[in-house]
C-alpha positions as CSV (number, residue, x, y, z in Angstrom):
1,M,26.0,34.6,-52.5
2,K,25.2,31.4,-51.0
3,E,21.9,30.5,-52.6
4,E,24.0,31.3,-55.8
5,T,26.4,28.6,-54.6
6,Q,23.9,26.2,-54.4
7,Q,22.5,26.9,-57.8
8,R,25.7,26.3,-59.5
9,H,27.1,23.1,-57.2
10,F,24.1,21.3,-55.6
11,A,20.8,19.6,-56.1
12,I,18.2,20.6,-53.8
13,F,15.7,17.9,-53.2
14,D,12.4,18.0,-51.8
15,D,11.4,15.5,-49.4
16,D,9.4,13.4,-52.2
17,T,11.9,13.6,-54.4
18,D,12.7,10.3,-56.6
19,I,16.3,9.6,-56.5
20,T,16.0,7.3,-59.0
21,D,15.7,9.8,-61.6
22,A,18.5,12.0,-60.2
23,G,21.3,12.4,-63.2
24,S,19.5,9.1,-64.7
25,D,21.2,10.0,-68.2
26,R,24.5,9.8,-66.9
27,P,26.6,6.5,-67.3
28,G,27.7,4.5,-64.5
29,Y,25.3,6.8,-61.9
30,T,23.9,4.0,-60.0
31,R,20.9,4.2,-57.3
32,H,23.5,4.1,-54.5
33,D,25.5,7.0,-55.8
34,K,22.0,8.9,-56.4
35,K,21.5,8.3,-52.9
36,D,24.7,9.5,-51.5
37,M,24.7,12.5,-53.6
38,H,21.3,13.5,-52.5
39,R,22.4,12.9,-48.8
40,M,25.3,15.3,-49.0
41,G,23.5,17.9,-51.3
42,R,25.5,17.6,-54.0
43,R,24.9,17.7,-58.0
44,Q,26.5,15.3,-59.9
45,E,28.9,17.3,-62.1
46,L,31.8,15.0,-63.3
47,M,31.4,12.1,-65.5
48,R,31.4,8.7,-63.4
49,N,33.3,6.5,-65.8
50,F,35.8,4.5,-63.5
51,S,34.2,0.9,-63.0
52,P,35.4,-0.9,-59.7
53,I,38.3,-2.2,-61.6
54,S,39.5,0.6,-62.9
55,A,39.2,2.2,-59.4
56,L,41.1,-0.3,-58.0
57,S,43.8,0.0,-61.1
58,F,44.1,4.2,-60.6
59,T,44.4,3.7,-57.2
60,A,47.2,0.8,-57.3
61,L,49.2,2.6,-59.9
62,L,49.1,6.2,-58.1
63,Q,50.3,4.4,-55.0
64,A,52.8,2.7,-56.6
65,T,54.4,0.9,-53.5
66,W,57.3,-1.1,-54.9
67,E,58.3,1.5,-57.3
68,F,58.4,4.0,-54.6
69,V,60.1,2.1,-52.3
70,L,62.6,1.1,-55.0
71,I,63.3,4.8,-55.8
72,A,63.1,6.4,-52.7
73,N,65.0,4.7,-50.0
74,T,68.1,6.8,-49.6
75,Q,66.9,7.8,-46.1
76,G,66.1,4.3,-44.8
77,L,69.6,3.3,-45.7
78,V,71.2,6.1,-43.9
79,D,69.4,5.8,-41.0
80,G,68.9,2.2,-40.1
81,G,70.5,0.4,-42.8
82,L,69.4,-2.9,-44.7
83,A,67.7,-4.2,-41.9
84,G,66.3,-1.2,-40.6
85,L,64.7,-0.3,-44.2
86,F,63.1,-4.2,-44.2
87,W,61.8,-3.7,-40.6
88,S,60.5,0.0,-40.5
89,Y,58.5,-1.5,-43.8
90,V,57.0,-4.2,-42.0
91,W,55.5,-2.4,-38.9
92,T,54.5,0.5,-41.3
93,F,52.5,-2.1,-43.6
94,F,50.8,-2.8,-40.5
95,G,50.1,0.2,-38.9
96,A,49.1,2.3,-42.1
97,G,46.7,-0.5,-43.3
98,I,44.8,0.2,-39.7
99,V,44.7,4.0,-40.8
100,M,43.3,2.8,-44.1
101,L,40.8,1.0,-42.9
102,S,39.3,3.7,-41.0
103,L,39.7,6.0,-44.4
104,A,37.9,3.2,-46.4
105,E,34.9,3.3,-44.0
106,M,34.6,7.0,-44.2
107,A,34.7,7.0,-47.7
108,S,31.9,4.6,-47.7
109,M,29.7,7.0,-45.4
110,C,30.4,10.0,-47.4
111,P,31.9,9.2,-51.1
112,T,32.8,12.7,-52.0
113,S,36.0,14.0,-53.6
114,G,36.3,16.3,-50.8
115,G,37.8,13.4,-48.7
116,Q,38.9,14.3,-45.2
117,Y,37.7,17.9,-45.0
118,H,34.1,16.8,-45.9
119,W,34.5,13.9,-43.4
120,V,35.7,16.3,-40.6
121,S,32.9,19.0,-41.5
122,E,30.4,15.8,-41.2
123,F,31.8,14.6,-38.2
124,A,33.2,16.9,-35.9
125,P,31.6,19.1,-33.0
126,R,29.6,21.5,-34.0
127,K,31.5,24.6,-32.4
128,C,34.7,23.9,-34.1
129,Q,33.6,21.7,-37.3
130,R,34.1,24.8,-39.7
131,L,37.3,25.8,-38.4
132,L,38.8,22.3,-37.9
133,S,37.4,21.6,-41.7
134,Y,38.6,24.4,-43.0
135,V,42.3,24.0,-41.7
136,T,42.1,19.9,-42.6
137,G,41.1,21.4,-46.2
138,W,44.2,23.7,-46.5
139,M,46.5,21.0,-45.2
140,S,45.0,18.1,-47.5
141,A,45.8,20.7,-50.3
142,L,49.2,21.2,-49.4
143,S,50.1,17.4,-49.1
144,W,48.4,16.5,-52.4
145,Q,49.9,19.6,-54.4
146,A,53.5,18.8,-52.5
147,G,53.2,15.0,-53.2
148,A,52.1,16.1,-57.3
149,A,55.4,18.4,-57.5
150,S,57.8,15.4,-55.8
151,G,56.6,13.0,-58.1
152,S,57.5,15.1,-61.3
153,F,60.9,15.9,-59.4
154,L,61.6,12.0,-58.8
155,T,61.0,11.2,-62.5
156,G,63.3,14.2,-63.6
157,T,66.1,13.4,-61.3
158,I,65.9,9.7,-62.1
159,I,66.2,10.5,-65.5
160,Q,69.6,12.5,-64.8
161,G,70.6,9.7,-62.8
162,L,70.2,7.2,-65.6
163,M,72.6,9.8,-67.9
164,T,75.6,9.6,-65.6
165,V,75.0,5.5,-66.0
166,N,75.4,5.8,-69.5
167,D,77.9,8.8,-69.6
168,P,80.2,9.1,-66.3
169,G,81.2,12.5,-67.4
170,Y,78.0,13.8,-67.3
171,E,77.3,16.2,-64.1
172,P,73.6,16.7,-63.3
173,K,72.5,20.3,-62.9
174,S,70.0,21.5,-60.6
175,W,68.6,23.8,-63.8
176,Q,68.4,20.4,-65.7
177,G,66.5,18.6,-63.6
178,T,64.1,21.3,-63.4
179,L,63.4,21.6,-66.8
180,F,62.2,17.8,-66.8
181,V,59.8,18.5,-64.2
182,F,58.5,21.1,-66.7
183,A,58.2,18.1,-69.2
184,M,56.6,16.1,-66.9
185,V,54.1,18.5,-66.0
186,L,53.3,19.0,-69.9
187,V,52.5,15.5,-70.1
188,L,50.2,15.3,-67.0
189,L,48.5,18.2,-68.5
190,V,47.7,16.7,-71.5
191,F,46.5,13.1,-70.1
192,N,44.4,14.9,-67.8
193,V,42.6,17.1,-69.7
194,W,42.4,16.0,-73.1
195,G,42.9,12.1,-72.3
196,A,40.5,12.1,-68.9
197,R,37.7,10.3,-70.9
198,T,40.5,7.5,-71.7
199,L,42.2,7.4,-68.2
200,P,40.3,4.0,-66.7
201,I,41.0,2.2,-69.7
202,V,44.8,3.1,-69.8
203,Q,45.3,2.8,-66.2
204,T,43.8,-0.5,-66.2
205,A,46.1,-1.8,-69.0
206,L,49.0,-0.3,-67.0
207,L,47.9,-2.4,-64.0
208,G,49.2,-5.5,-66.3
209,V,52.6,-3.3,-66.7
210,H,52.9,-2.5,-62.7
211,I,52.6,-6.7,-62.2
212,L,54.8,-7.6,-64.9
213,G,57.4,-4.8,-64.3
214,W,57.5,-5.6,-60.8
215,F,58.2,-9.7,-61.8
216,V,61.0,-8.7,-64.3
217,I,62.9,-6.7,-62.1
218,I,62.8,-9.2,-59.0
219,V,63.8,-11.9,-61.6
220,T,66.4,-9.9,-63.0
221,L,67.9,-9.1,-59.3
222,W,67.5,-12.4,-57.9
223,A,69.2,-14.4,-61.1
224,T,71.7,-11.6,-61.9
225,A,72.9,-9.6,-59.0
226,P,75.1,-10.3,-56.5
227,R,73.9,-11.3,-53.3
228,K,73.9,-10.7,-49.5
229,S,74.0,-12.8,-46.8
230,G,70.3,-13.2,-44.6
231,G,71.9,-12.3,-41.6
232,A,73.1,-8.7,-43.6
233,V,69.6,-8.1,-44.8
234,F,67.7,-9.2,-41.7
235,T,70.1,-8.2,-38.7
236,Q,72.9,-5.7,-39.9
237,F,71.4,-2.3,-38.8
238,T,73.5,0.7,-39.4
239,N,73.7,4.5,-38.3
240,E,75.3,6.4,-41.1
241,G,73.0,9.6,-39.7
242,G,75.1,10.3,-37.0
243,W,72.5,9.9,-34.2
244,S,73.0,9.2,-30.4
245,T,71.4,5.7,-30.6
246,M,70.6,2.8,-33.3
247,G,66.8,3.0,-32.2
248,L,66.6,6.8,-32.8
249,S,68.3,6.5,-35.8
250,L,65.9,3.5,-36.9
251,M,63.2,6.1,-36.2
252,V,64.2,8.9,-38.5
253,G,64.9,6.3,-41.3
254,Q,61.2,4.9,-41.4
255,I,59.9,7.7,-43.4
256,S,61.0,5.8,-46.7
257,A,58.8,3.0,-45.6
258,I,55.9,5.5,-45.2
259,F,56.2,7.4,-48.1
260,G,55.7,4.1,-50.2
261,S,52.9,3.0,-48.3
262,T,50.4,6.4,-48.5
263,C,48.1,7.7,-50.7
264,S,45.8,4.8,-51.5
265,D,42.8,6.9,-50.0
266,A,43.3,8.7,-53.4
267,A,40.4,6.9,-54.6
268,A,38.2,8.8,-52.1
269,H,39.2,11.8,-54.0
270,M,37.9,10.5,-57.3
271,A,34.9,9.4,-55.7
272,E,32.6,11.2,-57.7
273,E,33.5,9.6,-60.8
274,V,33.3,6.1,-59.7
275,E,30.3,3.7,-60.2
276,N,28.8,2.6,-57.2
277,A,31.1,4.6,-54.9
278,S,30.3,3.7,-51.9
279,R,31.5,0.0,-52.4
280,S,34.1,0.5,-55.1
281,V,35.9,3.1,-53.1
282,P,36.7,1.2,-50.0
283,I,37.4,-1.8,-51.9
284,A,40.1,0.2,-53.9
285,I,41.7,1.5,-51.0
286,L,41.9,-1.6,-49.0
287,W,42.6,-3.9,-52.0
288,S,45.2,-1.5,-53.7
289,Y,46.8,-1.2,-50.2
290,V,47.0,-4.8,-49.7
291,L,48.3,-5.5,-53.2
292,N,51.0,-3.0,-53.4
293,G,51.9,-3.7,-50.0
294,M,52.8,-7.7,-50.6
295,M,54.5,-6.5,-54.0
296,G,56.7,-4.1,-52.0
297,F,57.7,-6.9,-49.3
298,V,58.9,-8.9,-52.0
299,L,60.5,-6.2,-54.2
300,L,62.2,-4.8,-50.8
301,I,63.9,-8.2,-49.9
302,S,65.1,-8.8,-53.4
303,Y,66.4,-5.5,-53.7
304,L,68.3,-5.5,-50.4
305,F,69.9,-8.6,-50.9
306,A,71.3,-7.5,-54.3
307,I,73.2,-4.4,-52.6
308,P,76.7,-5.4,-52.2
309,N,77.8,-2.4,-50.1
310,V,75.7,0.2,-48.8
311,A,78.4,3.2,-48.3
312,D,78.9,2.6,-52.2
313,A,75.2,2.3,-52.9
314,L,74.5,5.7,-50.8
315,A,77.8,7.6,-52.8
316,D,76.7,6.2,-56.2
317,P,77.0,9.4,-58.9
318,S,73.7,8.8,-60.1
319,A,72.1,9.8,-56.3
320,Y,70.1,6.6,-56.5
321,P,70.9,3.6,-55.0
322,F,68.7,1.5,-56.7
323,L,70.6,2.2,-60.1
324,Y,73.5,1.4,-58.2
325,A,72.1,-2.1,-57.6
326,F,70.9,-2.4,-61.4
327,R,74.5,-1.7,-62.7
328,N,75.9,-4.5,-60.6
329,A,73.3,-6.8,-61.8
330,V,73.3,-6.2,-65.3
331,S,74.7,-4.2,-68.1
332,T,74.1,-0.5,-69.1
333,A,71.9,-1.6,-71.7
334,G,70.2,-3.7,-68.6
335,V,69.8,-0.8,-66.4
336,N,68.2,1.6,-69.0
337,G,65.7,-1.4,-69.8
338,L,65.1,-1.7,-66.0
339,T,64.7,1.7,-65.2
340,S,62.6,2.4,-68.5
341,I,59.9,0.2,-66.8
342,V,60.4,2.2,-63.3
343,L,59.9,5.2,-65.2
344,I,56.9,4.5,-67.0
345,L,55.2,3.5,-64.0
346,V,56.2,6.5,-62.1
347,V,54.7,8.6,-64.8
348,A,51.6,6.5,-64.9
349,S,51.7,7.3,-60.9
350,N,52.2,11.1,-61.3
351,I,49.4,11.2,-63.9
352,S,47.0,9.7,-61.5
353,F,48.2,11.7,-58.7
354,N,47.9,15.0,-60.6
355,A,44.1,13.8,-61.0
356,A,43.4,13.0,-57.6
357,T,45.2,16.4,-56.5
358,S,42.7,18.3,-58.7
359,R,39.9,16.4,-57.7
360,Q,40.8,17.5,-54.0
361,T,41.2,21.0,-55.0
362,W,38.1,21.5,-56.7
363,S,35.9,20.2,-54.0
364,F,37.5,22.5,-51.7
365,A,37.4,25.5,-53.9
366,R,33.3,24.5,-54.6
367,D,32.9,24.9,-50.9
368,R,34.6,28.2,-51.1
369,G,37.7,27.1,-48.8
370,L,40.3,28.9,-51.4
371,P,41.3,32.0,-52.6
372,F,39.4,32.5,-56.6
373,S,37.2,29.8,-55.5
374,G,34.9,30.8,-58.3
375,W,37.3,29.9,-61.0
376,I,38.9,27.3,-59.3
377,G,35.9,25.2,-58.6
378,R,34.5,25.4,-62.0
379,V,33.7,22.1,-64.1
380,N,34.3,22.3,-67.7
381,L,30.8,21.3,-69.2
382,E,32.2,19.8,-72.5
383,K,34.8,17.5,-70.7
384,E,33.2,16.9,-67.5
385,I,36.4,17.6,-65.5
386,P,37.6,20.2,-63.5
387,V,40.2,21.8,-66.1
388,N,40.9,24.8,-63.9
389,A,42.0,22.7,-61.0
390,V,44.1,20.3,-63.3
391,L,45.8,23.9,-64.6
392,L,46.2,25.0,-61.0
393,T,47.7,21.9,-60.2
394,C,50.1,22.1,-63.0
395,L,51.2,25.6,-62.4
396,I,52.1,24.9,-58.6
397,S,54.1,21.9,-59.6
398,V,55.9,24.1,-61.9
399,L,56.7,26.8,-59.1
400,L,57.5,24.5,-56.5
401,S,60.0,22.8,-58.8
402,L,61.8,26.4,-59.6
403,I,62.8,26.1,-55.6
404,N,65.3,23.1,-56.6
405,I,67.5,25.7,-58.5
406,G,68.3,27.5,-55.8
407,S,68.3,24.5,-53.0
408,S,67.7,20.6,-53.3
409,V,67.7,20.8,-49.6
410,A,64.5,22.9,-49.7
411,F,62.8,21.1,-52.2
412,N,63.6,17.7,-50.5
413,A,61.6,19.3,-47.5
414,I,58.7,19.7,-49.9
415,I,58.7,15.7,-50.3
416,S,58.8,15.2,-46.4
417,L,56.1,18.1,-46.1
418,Q,53.7,15.7,-48.4
419,V,53.7,13.0,-45.5
420,V,53.1,15.1,-42.5
421,A,50.6,17.1,-43.9
422,L,48.7,13.9,-45.0
423,M,49.3,12.1,-41.7
424,F,47.6,15.4,-39.8
425,T,44.6,15.1,-42.1
426,Y,44.2,11.3,-41.3
427,C,44.5,11.9,-37.7
428,I,42.0,14.9,-37.6
429,S,39.6,13.0,-39.6
430,I,39.6,9.7,-37.5
431,S,39.2,11.7,-34.7
432,C,36.1,13.1,-35.6
433,V,34.6,10.0,-36.7
434,L,35.8,8.6,-33.6
435,Y,34.2,11.1,-31.6
436,R,30.9,10.7,-33.5
437,R,30.7,7.2,-33.2
438,C,31.3,7.1,-29.4
439,C,29.1,10.3,-28.8
440,Y,26.3,10.5,-31.5
441,P,26.5,6.7,-32.8
442,D,22.9,7.5,-34.5
443,T,24.2,10.2,-36.6
444,L,26.8,8.1,-38.4
445,P,25.5,7.6,-42.1
446,S,25.4,4.2,-43.1
447,G,27.8,3.1,-46.1
448,L,28.1,0.0,-48.2
449,W,31.2,-1.1,-46.0
450,S,31.7,-0.9,-42.4
451,L,34.1,-1.7,-39.6
452,G,31.2,-2.5,-37.4
453,K,32.2,-3.3,-33.6
454,W,35.7,-2.9,-34.9
455,G,35.2,0.7,-35.4
456,V,36.4,2.0,-32.0
457,P,39.8,0.0,-31.6
458,V,40.7,0.7,-35.2
459,N,39.9,4.4,-35.1
460,V,42.4,4.7,-31.8
461,F,45.0,2.7,-33.4
462,G,44.6,4.7,-36.4
463,I,44.9,7.9,-34.4
464,L,48.1,6.5,-32.7
465,Y,49.7,5.5,-35.5
466,A,49.1,8.6,-37.6
467,T,50.5,10.9,-34.7
468,Y,53.3,8.6,-34.2
469,A,54.3,9.0,-38.2
470,F,53.6,12.6,-38.3
471,F,56.3,13.1,-35.3
472,W,58.7,11.3,-37.0
473,C,58.3,12.3,-40.3
474,F,59.8,16.4,-38.9
475,W,63.0,14.9,-38.2
476,P,66.3,15.6,-40.2
477,N,68.1,13.1,-42.1
478,E,71.4,13.6,-40.4
479,T,73.2,15.1,-37.4
480,P,74.7,17.6,-36.5
481,V,72.0,19.6,-38.1
482,D,72.9,23.2,-40.0
483,L,71.1,24.7,-42.9
484,D,72.2,21.9,-45.2
485,T,70.7,19.4,-43.2
486,F,67.8,20.9,-41.4
487,N,64.3,19.3,-42.5
488,W,62.5,22.7,-43.3
489,A,59.0,20.7,-43.7
490,V,58.3,21.9,-39.9
491,V,58.7,25.7,-41.3
492,I,56.8,25.3,-44.0
493,F,54.1,23.3,-42.1
494,A,53.9,25.5,-39.5
495,G,53.9,28.4,-41.9
496,V,51.1,26.8,-43.9
497,I,48.9,26.2,-40.5
498,I,49.3,30.3,-39.6
499,L,48.7,30.9,-43.4
500,S,45.1,28.8,-43.0
501,L,44.1,30.3,-39.7
502,A,45.0,34.0,-40.9
503,M,43.0,33.2,-44.2
504,Y,39.9,31.7,-41.9
505,W,39.7,34.9,-40.0
506,T,39.9,37.4,-42.8
507,Q,37.7,35.6,-45.5
508,G,37.0,32.0,-44.5
509,R,34.8,32.2,-41.6
510,K,32.7,35.1,-43.8
511,V,32.4,32.4,-46.8
512,Y,33.0,29.0,-45.9
513,Q,30.5,27.1,-44.2
514,G,31.5,23.4,-44.6
515,P,29.9,20.9,-46.2
516,V,27.8,19.9,-43.4
517,V,25.5,22.6,-44.0
518,L,24.3,20.7,-47.3
519,V,23.6,17.2,-45.4
520,I,20.2,16.4,-45.4
521,G,19.1,15.7,-41.9
522,R,21.9,16.4,-40.5
523,S,21.7,16.6,-36.4
524,E,23.6,16.5,-33.2
525,S,20.8,14.5,-31.4
């Protein structure tokens, strides 16, 4: 079985193999890419049609910081208020940025679609690399699948919110929002299967819309919206969640800033489709993070100044405070126009998110980390993409959206779950590279982008911040806590951990070896 897997997925090179000839007929497959794939024991199966600029565009659109800071800030306004949302964004930008530095370096060392679970497999201590890598793969899949579902959910409910603006008598129903999710998933399926070859071109063009749309909304808010005082925006903290102290409320509300500052590591999951990935991927991770972070900073300040009353914004019938701010700035037609810009860009983000999610899932399946790995890990030879993994990702988004019909609270927990599961994978993978950096530095592969002498302090700070964010993202939004306010993310997270351990014991330990067994010249000494 193992030999069959190697024949299907991996190129086995002799010591005298000339890597310049490996896959030379594939466009975008540079010498550095061949060298990296050879070292990792991988065969090039996907088309490398992402140039450095399209990889940057893809990642910037997926992360969509200013868009998600604008549409997903309710928790921050409830717990912390205007000033809380602003200052939590500031420290999140710097904290998460340190994490991204570590991820960028690992993506340069090992530019593979597997991302965190591959890095854990290659860098963890030999005794625990299989189990740690397996659990990390499951949690990474959980995070990306939950994120894919939450993006479609936000799109559907924003449309419902816009309908309340145009028709005050309209009462949004959960089942209607779920139908909008179905429509969104259909769009994602079409783009990521039949439009995959044009995705780099489309995303590069949409980067201009990403920047232009940001500019239009900022100018509109400053020109037409009622303006809050600077003292209110930067010093007025509120605690509407009922927490015992303002500091505790602020810690709980920071999830809004964290949610908009993650996922620039998506470029790592597209690494096997990026030209000169060892250099292009870390650049895409970091520059998309910086670009989006600065745009998000300016947008957030503009938005906070445009909220006349926080309580009214939270009580708006649309359920989205940003629609309340738009309504106070422009006419209904203007609200429709501004919201359409946001929706187009969120849809673009969802398309990218679905692509990155499917690549992570496909990669873990080809290493036999998931049930039905033979089917999930199959690449369509004509399209040169993992079509089955795209289909599975769409199906999971549809199934998760059904939860919203019965309980919006449970579905909101899935959104929190994306962040906590992602922070878990960040913490584990960075801890493993720190271990190897300190104990076996000679075994660290060289990449085209490196932290150099700053590696240890950057890794340490990254672990501390990821652990800190992981802890606070489990908290409920308000007290007292009951079935309606409880954050079910902790239950789901624990359930998936238990499930992954059970899967490892019953199946994984028999078939899952981890990517490290394919790495050329791998040694502890």
